[in-house]
C-alpha positions in Angstrom: 0.1 -0.2 -0.2 1.2 3.6 -1.4 1.4 6.3 1.7 -1.1 8.5 -0.2 -3.8 5.8 0.5 -3.4 7.1 4.1 -5.2 10.3 3.2 -4.1 13.5 3.0 -1.6 14.8 5.8 -0.3 11.3 6.6 2.6 11.5 3.8 5.6 11.1 6.2 9.0 11.5 4.9 11.1 8.0 5.3 14.2 8.9 8.0 17.6 8.2 7.1 19.0 5.8 8.7 21.5 4.1 6.6 22.6 7.2 4.1 20.9 6.2 1.7 18.2 9.3 2.0 20.5 12.0 2.8 19.9 15.7 2.4 22.0 18.3 0.0 22.9 21.3 1.8 21.8 25.1 0.4 25.1 25.3 -1.0 25.3 22.6 -2.8 21.3 22.9 -4.1 22.6 26.2 -4.9 25.6 25.2 -7.1 23.5 22.5 -8.5 20.9 25.5 -9.8 23.4 26.8 -12.1 23.2 23.4 -14.1 19.6 22.5 -14.0 16.1 24.5 -14.2 13.7 25.0 -11.6 10.0 23.5 -12.1 7.1 23.8 -10.0 5.1 20.2 -9.2 1.9 19.2 -9.3 -0.3 16.6 -6.9 -0.1 13.6 -9.0 2.9 14.1 -11.2 4.9 11.3 -12.3 8.6 12.8 -12.5 10.2 9.4 -13.7 8.7 5.7 -14.4 9.8 2.0 -13.7 11.3 0.8 -16.8 12.3 4.3 -18.4 16.0 5.5 -18.7 16.4 8.3 -16.4 16.8 12.1 -18.5 17.2 14.1 -15.4 18.9 14.3 -12.1 16.3 15.8 -10.1 16.3 17.6 -6.4 13.6 18.8 -4.3 12.8 22.1 -3.5 9.7 21.9 -2.0 6.8 19.4 -1.2 7.1 15.7 -1.1 7.8 12.7 -3.4 6.7 9.4 -3.2 9.1 6.4 -4.5 6.9 3.5 -5.6 7.4 -0.1 -7.0 5.1 -1.6 -9.1 3.2 2.1 -9.7 -0.5 1.5 -10.5 -0.1 -2.5 -10.3 -1.5 -5.3 -8.0 1.9 -5.3 -5.6 2.1 -1.1 -5.4 4.1 -0.8 -2.2 6.0 2.5 -0.8 9.7 2.0 -1.1 10.7 6.4 0.3 9.3 9.4 0.7 11.3 12.2 0.4 11.0 16.0 1.1 12.7 19.1 0.8 16.3 19.0 0.2 16.5 15.4 -0.7 17.6 14.2 -4.2 15.5 11.1 -6.0 17.2 8.2 -8.3 19.2 5.3 -7.6 22.4 3.8 -9.5 20.9 3.5 -12.3 20.8 7.0 -12.8 24.4 7.1 -13.1 25.2 3.8 -15.3 22.4 4.4 -17.8 19.9 1.5 -16.8 16.5 2.5 -16.5 14.3 3.0 -13.4 13.4 0.6 -11.0 10.8 2.3 -9.8 8.3 5.5 -10.3 8.1 8.9 -9.1 5.1 10.3 -7.8 4.6 13.6 -6.3 2.4 13.7 -3.8 2.7 17.2 -1.9 2.7 20.4 -4.9 5.9 22.2 -4.8 9.1 22.6 -7.0 12.0 20.5 -8.3 15.4 21.1 -9.7 16.2 19.1 -12.4 19.5 18.6 -14.1 20.1 16.9 -17.3 21.9 13.5 -16.7 25.0 14.4 -18.6 25.4 17.3 -16.9 24.7 15.5 -13.4 26.9 12.4 -14.1 30.4 15.6 -15.0 29.5 17.0 -11.7 29.5 14.1 -9.3 33.0 13.6 -11.5 34.4 17.3 -10.4 32.9 17.7 -6.9 34.6 14.8 -4.8 31.9 15.8 -1.8 29.0 15.6 -3.7 29.9 12.6 -5.6 30.5 10.8 -2.6 27.3 11.8 -1.3 25.1 11.0 -4.4 27.0 7.4 -5.2 26.9 6.3 -1.3 23.1 7.0 -1.3 22.7 5.5 -4.6 24.4 2.4 -3.7 22.0 2.4 -0.9 19.2 2.3 -2.4 20.3 -0.4 -5.2 20.7 -2.5 -2.2 17.4 -1.3 -0.9 15.6 -2.3 -4.0 17.5 -5.6 -4.3 16.2 -6.6 -0.6 12.4 -5.5 -1.6 12.4 -7.7 -4.6 11.8 -5.1 -7.0 12.3 -4.5 -10.6 11.8 -7.6 -13.0 10.8 -11.1 -12.0 12.1 -14.3 -13.7 9.6 -16.8 -13.8 11.4 -20.4 -14.4 11.9 -23.8 -13.2 14.8 -24.4 -10.5 15.7 -27.2 -12.8 16.0 -25.0 -15.7 19.7 -24.4 -16.7 18.1 -21.1 -18.6 16.6 -20.0 -15.3 20.0 -20.6 -13.5 21.9 -18.7 -16.2 19.1 -15.6 -16.3 19.1 -15.4 -12.3 23.3 -15.6 -12.2 23.5 -13.0 -14.6 21.0 -10.8 -12.6 22.9 -11.5 -9.6 26.3 -10.8 -10.9 25.1 -7.4 -12.3 23.3 -6.1 -9.2 19.9 -5.5 -10.7 17.0 -5.9 -8.6 14.4 -8.8 -9.3 13.1 -11.2 -7.9 12.5 -15.4 -9.0 9.2 -17.2 -9.1 10.2 -21.1 -9.4 7.6 -23.0 -11.4 7.6 -26.0 -9.2 6.9 -24.3 -6.0 5.4 -21.0 -6.5 1.6 -20.3 -7.0 1.6 -16.6 -8.3 4.0 -18.1 -11.0 1.6 -20.6 -12.1 -0.8 -17.5 -12.2 1.2 -15.5 -13.8 1.9 -18.1 -16.5 -1.9 -18.4 -17.4 -2.4 -14.1 -17.4 -0.2 -13.9 -20.2 -0.7 -17.1 -22.0 2.4 -18.3 -21.4 3.1 -22.4 -22.1 5.8 -24.3 -19.9 7.8 -25.0 -22.8 8.4 -21.0 -23.5 9.7 -20.8 -19.7 11.6 -19.2 -18.5 10.4 -16.2 -19.2 11.1 -12.3 -17.6 8.1 -9.8 -17.0 8.8 -6.3 -16.4 6.3 -3.6 -15.4 3.7 -6.2 -15.7 3.4 -5.8 -19.5 6.8 -6.5 -21.2 7.5 -10.0 -21.7 10.7 -11.8 -22.9 10.7 -15.6 -23.5 13.9 -17.3 -22.4 16.1 -14.1 -23.3 19.4 -14.4 -24.3 21.8 -12.1 -21.6 22.2 -9.3 -24.1 18.2 -9.2 -24.6 18.0 -9.0 -20.7 21.0 -6.7 -20.7 19.1 -4.5 -23.8 15.8 -4.3 -21.7 16.9 -2.8 -18.6 19.5 -0.4 -20.3 22.8 -2.1 -19.6 25.7 -1.2 -21.4 25.4 -3.8 -24.4 25.9 -2.5 -27.9 27.6 -4.5 -30.3 30.9 -3.8 -30.7 31.0 -3.9 -34.4 33.7 -3.0 -36.7 35.8 0.2 -35.5 39.4 0.7 -33.6 40.0 1.6 -30.2 43.6 2.3 -28.6 43.3 -0.1 -25.5 40.9 -3.2 -26.1 40.4 -4.5 -22.0 39.5 -8.4 -22.2 37.3 -8.9 -18.4 35.7 -6.2 -15.8 36.9 -7.2 -12.8 39.0 -4.9 -10.7 42.0 -5.4 -12.9 40.2 -4.6 -15.9 38.4 -1.8 -14.4 41.5 -0.7 -12.6 42.6 -0.8 -16.8 40.0 1.2 -17.9 40.5 4.2 -15.6 43.7 4.7 -16.4 43.6 4.1 -19.9 41.0 6.9 -20.6 42.3 9.1 -17.9 45.7 9.1 -19.9 43.8 9.7 -23.3 43.6 6.4 -24.4 40.2 5.6 -26.2 39.2 2.4 -24.1 36.7 -0.4 -24.8 36.1 -2.8 -21.3 34.3 -6.0 -22.5 32.7 -8.9 -20.2 31.2 -11.9 -21.0 28.6 -11.8 -17.7 29.2 -8.6 -15.7 31.3 -6.0 -14.2 33.2 -6.5 -11.5 34.5 -10.2 -11.6 34.7 -13.0 -8.7 35.6 -9.7 -6.4 31.7 -8.6 -7.0 31.0 -11.1 -4.9 32.6 -10.5 -2.2 30.3 -9.3 0.6 32.9 -7.5 2.4 36.7 -6.6 1.7 38.3 -5.3 5.0 42.1 -5.5 3.8 41.6 -3.2 0.5 43.7 -0.1 1.1 42.0 3.1 2.1 38.9 1.5 3.3 39.8 1.0 7.3 35.8 0.1 7.6 35.9 -2.3 4.8 33.6 -2.3 1.7 31.9 -4.8 -0.1 32.7 -6.2 -3.2 29.6 -4.9 -5.3 30.7 -1.2 -4.1 33.7 -1.1 -4.7 33.1 -2.4 -8.6 30.3 0.2 -8.9 32.4 3.2 -7.5 35.0 1.9 -10.2 32.3 1.6 -13.1 31.2 5.3 -12.3 34.7 6.4 -12.5 35.4 4.6 -15.6 32.4 6.2 -17.2 34.0 9.6 -15.7 36.9 9.5 -17.9 35.3 8.3 -21.2 36.0 4.7 -20.7 33.4 2.3 -22.6 32.1 -0.5 -20.8 29.9 -3.3 -22.7 28.3 -6.5 -21.2 27.6 -8.6 -21.9 30.0 -9.4 -25.1 32.2 -12.3 -25.4 35.3 -12.5 -27.1 36.5 -15.7 -28.7 39.4 -14.8 -30.8 42.5 -12.8 -31.1 44.2 -12.1 -34.4 47.5 -10.1 -35.2 47.3 -7.8 -38.0 49.4 -4.9 -39.1 51.1 -4.7 -35.8 47.6 -4.5 -34.1 45.2 -7.1 -33.2 41.9 -7.9 -34.4 39.2 -9.2 -31.4 36.3 -11.3 -32.3 33.7 -11.8 -30.3 30.8 -14.8 -30.4 28.6 -13.1 -32.3 30.3 -12.4 -35.6 31.6 -8.9 -34.5 35.0 -8.2 -34.9 37.0 -4.9 -33.7 40.6 -3.5 -34.1 42.3 -2.7 -31.0 46.2 -1.2 -31.2 47.0 -3.3 -27.7 44.8 -5.3 -25.7 44.9 -5.8 -22.2 43.9 -9.5 -20.8 41.9 -9.1 -17.3 39.4 -12.5 -17.7 40.0 -13.8 -14.6 38.9 -17.0 -13.6 36.4 -19.6 -13.4 35.0 -21.1 -9.8 35.9 -24.8 -9.6 32.7 -26.9 -8.7 32.4 -29.4 -5.9 33.1 -32.7 -7.5 30.7 -34.6 -5.5 27.6 -37.1 -6.5 24.4 -35.9 -6.7 25.4 -32.1 -6.6 24.7 -31.1 -10.4 21.1 -30.8 -9.7 21.4 -29.1 -6.8 23.4 -26.0 -8.4 21.6 -22.5 -8.2 18.9 -23.9 -6.3 20.4 -24.3 -3.1 24.3 -25.2 -4.3 26.1 -22.0 -5.0 29.5 -20.7 -5.7 29.0 -17.0 -4.6 27.9 -15.5 -1.8 25.6 -12.2 -2.2 22.7 -10.6 -0.6 20.4 -12.9 -3.2 21.9 -15.9 -1.9 21.7 -15.1 1.2 18.0 -14.1 1.2 17.1 -17.8 0.1 18.6 -19.0 3.7 15.7 -17.9 5.5 17.3 -18.4 9.2 18.6 -22.0 8.4 21.6 -23.6 9.1 24.2 -23.2 6.1 27.6 -24.4 4.9 30.6 -23.1 3.5 33.4 -25.1 1.8 37.0 -23.6 1.5 39.9 -22.2 3.7 40.5 -19.3 1.8 39.5 -15.3 2.0 37.2 -15.8 0.3 35.1 -18.8 2.4 36.0 -16.5 5.0 34.3 -13.7 3.8 31.3 -15.3 2.8 31.5 -17.3 6.3 31.2 -14.0 8.0 28.6 -12.4 5.9 26.4 -15.7 5.9 26.1 -15.8 9.6 24.2 -12.5 9.9 21.3 -14.2 7.7 21.4 -18.0 8.6 21.1 -19.5 11.9 24.0 -21.4 11.7 27.2 -21.5 9.3 29.4 -24.5 9.1 32.8 -23.6 7.6 34.5 -27.6 6.1 38.1 -26.7 5.5 40.0 -29.7 3.8 43.4 -28.7 6.0 44.1 -28.8 9.3 45.1 -25.0 9.9 42.6 -22.4 9.0 45.6 -19.9 8.9 47.5 -22.0 6.2 45.5 -19.8 3.3 43.0 -17.3 5.3 44.1 -14.0 6.4 44.4 -13.8 10.0 42.1 -11.0 10.3 39.2 -13.1 9.4 40.8 -16.0 11.2 40.0 -14.5 14.3 36.8 -12.9 13.3 35.6 -16.3 12.2 37.1 -18.3 15.3 35.3 -15.6 17.7 31.5 -15.6 15.9 29.0 -17.5 17.9 27.1 -18.6 14.7 30.0 -20.2 13.2 31.2 -24.1 13.5 35.2 -25.0 11.9 35.1 -28.0 10.9 38.9 -28.6 9.8 40.2 -32.1 8.0 36.2 -31.9 6.7 35.5 -33.0 3.3 31.8 -33.3 1.8 31.3 -36.6 0.1 27.4 -36.5 -0.7 24.2 -34.1 -0.6 20.7 -35.2 0.6 17.5 -34.0 -0.5 15.1 -34.2 -3.3 14.1 -30.7 -4.7 16.4 -28.8 -2.1 19.5 -29.6 0.2 18.2 -31.2 3.1 21.9 -32.0 4.6 25.6 -33.2 4.0 27.4 -36.6 4.3 30.9 -35.0 5.6 33.9 -37.0 6.2 37.1 -36.7 8.6 39.5 -37.0 6.2 42.0 -37.9 9.6 40.2 -40.6 10.9 37.4 -41.8 7.8 34.8 -40.8 10.1 31.4 -39.9 8.1 28.5 -38.1 9.6 25.2 -36.1 8.3 25.3 -32.6 8.8 21.9 -30.6 8.4 22.2 -27.6 5.9 19.7 -26.0 3.8 22.6 -24.3 1.4 25.8 -25.1 0.5 28.3 -22.1 -0.7 31.4 -23.3 -2.2 34.9 -21.6 -2.5 37.6 -24.2 -3.5 39.7 -22.2 -5.7 39.2 -21.5 -9.6 40.6 -22.2 -13.3 41.6 -19.2 -15.7 39.3 -18.3 -18.4 41.9 -18.9 -21.2 40.4 -21.6 -23.3 39.8 -19.1 -26.4 44.0 -18.4 -25.7 45.0 -22.0 -26.5 47.5 -22.0 -29.5 47.4 -17.9 -29.4 49.9 -17.0 -27.0 51.5 -19.6 -24.2 50.2 -20.2 -21.4 52.0 -22.5 -18.2 50.5 -25.8 -17.4 47.3 -24.9 -15.5 46.3 -22.5 -18.1 47.5 -19.5 -16.9 49.2 -16.5 -19.1 52.6 -16.2 -18.9 54.4 -12.4 -19.1 57.3 -10.7 -18.8 60.7 -13.2 -18.4 58.6 -16.0 -18.2 56.9 -15.1 -21.6 60.7 -14.1 -22.9 61.6 -18.0 -22.3 58.7 -19.3 -24.9 58.6 -16.3 -27.0 58.8 -16.1 -31.0 62.5 -14.4 -31.1 61.7 -13.6 -34.6 58.5 -11.6 -33.9 60.6 -10.0 -31.1 63.9 -9.3 -32.5 62.6 -6.8 -35.1 61.1 -5.0 -32.0 64.6 -4.9 -30.3 63.1 -5.3 -27.2 61.8 -8.9 -24.9 58.3 -9.0 -23.3 57.8 -6.2 -20.8 56.8 -6.8 -17.5 53.1 -7.9 -18.1 53.5 -8.5 -22.0 52.7 -11.8 -23.2 54.5 -13.5 -25.9 52.3 -11.0 -28.6 53.8 -7.6 -28.5 51.4 -5.1 -27.3 49.3 -8.1 -25.4 49.3 -7.6 -21.7 47.8 -9.6 -19.0 46.8 -8.1 -15.4 45.2 -9.9 -12.5 44.1 -13.4 -11.5 44.4 -14.8 -15.3 48.1 -14.0 -15.1 50.3 -16.7 -14.2 52.2 -16.4 -10.9 49.7 -13.5 -10.0 49.1 -12.6 -6.3 45.3 -13.4 -6.1 44.4 -10.4 -4.3 41.7 -7.6 -5.3 44.6 -4.7 -4.5 47.3 -6.6 -6.5 44.5 -7.0 -9.6 43.7 -3.2 -9.7 47.6 -2.5 -9.2 48.4 -4.8 -12.5 45.4 -3.3 -14.8 47.1 0.2 -14.0 50.4 -1.1 -14.4 49.4 -2.7 -17.5 48.3 0.5 -18.9 51.7 2.2 -17.9 53.2 -0.8 -20.3 50.5 0.1 -22.7 52.2 3.8 -23.1 55.9 2.2 -23.2 54.9 -0.2 -26.2 53.4 2.6 -28.2 56.6 4.4 -27.7 58.8 1.7 -28.5 56.8 1.1 -31.7 56.5 4.6 -32.7 52.9 4.9 -32.0 53.3 8.0 -29.7 50.6 9.0 -26.9 48.5 12.4 -28.6 50.3 15.0 -26.7 49.7 15.9 -23.2 48.1 19.4 -22.6 49.4 21.5 -19.8 47.4 19.3 -17.0 48.4 16.0 -18.7 47.1 14.0 -21.6 44.0 14.9 -22.8 41.0 12.9 -21.5 39.1 11.2 -24.2 35.0 12.2 -23.8 32.7 9.9 -25.1 31.8 11.6 -28.1 35.6 11.2 -29.0 35.9 7.7 -29.0 37.2 6.6 -32.1 34.6 3.8 -31.8 32.9 3.9 -35.7 
């Protein structure tokens, strides 16, 4: 029920308990006024609608505005009510997505409207205002996710395509709700309402009217406005493959240095880091930061400098041509790049246990985000793994589950987990650490009920009740498409620097008068950064550092190849705006 239904005078402003609804100062409003226009509002006026792109940043000067989910629909409810000094919108405004809610004027007054492009520029120039708005927008995004706002995915828990769509939505931090055809009566009613047969599922519903039958990830991305254009035929100075911490750092530094930079990812921005519930040892964030927030900040920063991010766009080929590279995509399109930064990261390893495949995506997960945690419903869960990812997931899940069993194959939690995480895990009253423990079986028909675990020191087995299993047992590199293109180590990670020099084609490098640079592969001008690189430190901070370093080495490669960077102005290399990107 919306606030307006309670009658006149009942509209009350939502308190700002978590920093999601701050108020702008009089000085900030004055500064914004120079970039926008003041407009009067009328009661009942719709300022923006769910499903439509944001066109303006709106600040309230007078009156009140109610934010609604499913406006005009059977499930309409109030998300928040804002008064003078507050501003509207959420993360989609900065990232080019459609709105996930609707803003309706409840008490007439006045608003300040600033065009979105001007607002994005202001956020980049004013660090105080930018941080205030970004923090608020991140908080609102997670509020919407918790409410189950946005689009609905209707599909069977046994369907691989349902799992694919759910993973894409979760990894891109998109507000949505999943309705399981096997259990949810509402899902069955919706199928009848839209005349959808079970064979056409999974389907995506938005705004109670738009229906996508078993859409591809790209079709879903286009529905909600993710920047997913076809790469097409064009040229850029740097193509970054992968949008995790290393790829995003390369995007930020490449674009800020004046290089036309395009970053592509097959699934989502953020890579594995985006699934981390809290990173407490990242420099500059003493109280910690969630992987999702760190990634969203990096995405906004990359857009600020004019980098172009495209998701989903999967690369499947890399071919040298005239001292540059042709990059091919799975949709058949091609692009040309002067240099390439490989930052494609890794895949999580699957747990090899009989019968576990049928439970993946239902109650067996390889990430621990708010989406998975919301399904725990105060039940006991288990986490497998002994590294930092497992430790972070365990602490996060302890806030949602009644108990968390951390299953570690080895005999020492300190072997692979940072000391600060070990201390917190061992002190937490809801966490039980089981060393020398491995999963041998799963029990449950439609969902997980319990695990069969074994003490690998004495062979003793027992049953452990768990409604969900979270697996963090290492990873393998995303380099299958690079085999035969450049040199990989025995595990498939990309060789760089001195290791690459030992296996490189001497004829190719003699013509350049040099060997591979520190992060350079066996192909000149192709660099690797982050987890995909052989010998890298598998940490978020080191991945970001390598992404930045790769751009410095791109400059060195260009200079030695005689392809100099454009002259710098008095304040450094000329930044590239979205309009000046040579992507034709």
